[in-house]
C-alpha positions in Angstrom: 28.1 14.4 35.1 31.1 15.5 33.1 32.6 18.5 31.5 31.2 17.2 28.2 27.5 17.6 29.2 25.4 19.9 27.2 23.7 22.7 29.1 20.9 23.2 26.5 17.8 21.2 25.7 17.0 20.8 22.0 13.3 19.9 21.3 12.1 18.7 17.9 8.6 17.6 17.0 8.7 14.0 16.0 6.5 10.9 16.4 9.4 8.5 15.5 11.4 7.0 18.3 15.0 6.3 17.1 16.5 3.3 18.9 19.5 4.3 21.1 22.5 2.1 21.2 23.9 1.8 24.7 26.3 -0.3 26.6 25.1 -3.4 28.3 24.2 -1.9 31.7 21.6 0.6 30.4 22.6 3.5 32.6 20.7 6.9 32.2 21.9 10.0 33.9 20.0 13.3 33.7 21.6 16.4 35.2 19.0 18.9 36.4 19.2 22.3 38.2 16.8 22.4 41.2 15.7 19.9 43.7 12.0 20.0 42.8 12.6 19.3 39.1 15.0 16.5 39.9 12.5 15.0 42.4 9.6 15.2 39.9 11.7 13.4 37.2 13.0 10.8 39.7 9.4 10.0 40.8 8.4 9.4 37.2 11.4 7.1 36.7 10.8 4.9 39.7 10.0 1.9 37.5 13.6 2.4 36.2 15.2 2.1 39.6 15.8 5.8 39.9 17.7 7.6 42.6 19.0 11.2 43.1 22.5 12.5 43.8 23.1 16.1 44.8 26.4 17.5 43.6 26.0 21.1 44.5 23.2 23.2 46.2 21.1 23.3 43.1 22.8 20.7 40.9 21.2 17.2 40.9 21.7 14.1 38.8 18.8 11.7 38.4 20.1 8.1 37.8 17.9 5.4 36.2 18.5 2.1 34.6 16.9 0.1 31.8 15.4 -2.4 31.7 12.9 -1.3 34.3 11.5 -3.4 37.1 8.7 -4.7 34.8 10.9 -5.2 31.8 10.5 -1.6 30.4 13.2 -0.8 27.8 15.3 2.3 27.3 12.8 3.7 24.8 10.1 3.5 27.5 12.4 5.5 29.9 13.1 8.1 27.2 9.3 8.5 26.6 8.9 9.2 30.3 11.7 11.8 30.2 10.0 13.3 27.1 6.6 13.6 28.8 8.3 15.2 31.8 10.1 17.7 29.5 6.8 18.5 27.8 5.3 19.6 31.1 8.4 21.3 32.6 10.9 23.9 31.6 14.1 23.0 33.4 16.8 25.7 33.6 19.5 23.3 32.7 19.3 19.7 31.6 21.9 17.3 30.2 21.7 13.6 29.6 24.1 10.6 29.4 23.1 7.2 28.2 25.3 4.2 28.6 28.0 6.6 30.0 28.1 8.7 26.9 26.8 12.3 26.5 23.7 12.6 24.3 21.9 15.7 23.1 18.2 15.6 24.0 15.8 15.8 21.0 12.1 15.7 21.8 12.9 14.4 25.2 15.0 11.5 23.9 18.7 11.2 23.5 19.6 11.6 19.9 21.1 8.5 18.3 24.9 8.9 17.9 26.4 7.9 14.6 
């Protein structure tokens, strides 16, 4: 991740899924503290070609890519992340979509204006 990553998670109740504009390659990177949180998220994101990279003893980045292996789009991946967040309370979490930092709102990166 980069120095521009947020270390806080913002959660907002919402049923609407705002589309996220990303670059053509659909990269998603979620920085998580702790191996078990990273592993749990990575397992949920398997349909999105997920893999883990360990940067420090407790700092992990879960990488995923949309579209998924069955054609799932970015919003599907973001719903998976949101469901994981609803069940988990990670110590630190930041997200980049399409190579750009995004603040998490209700488990989905907030649309950047």
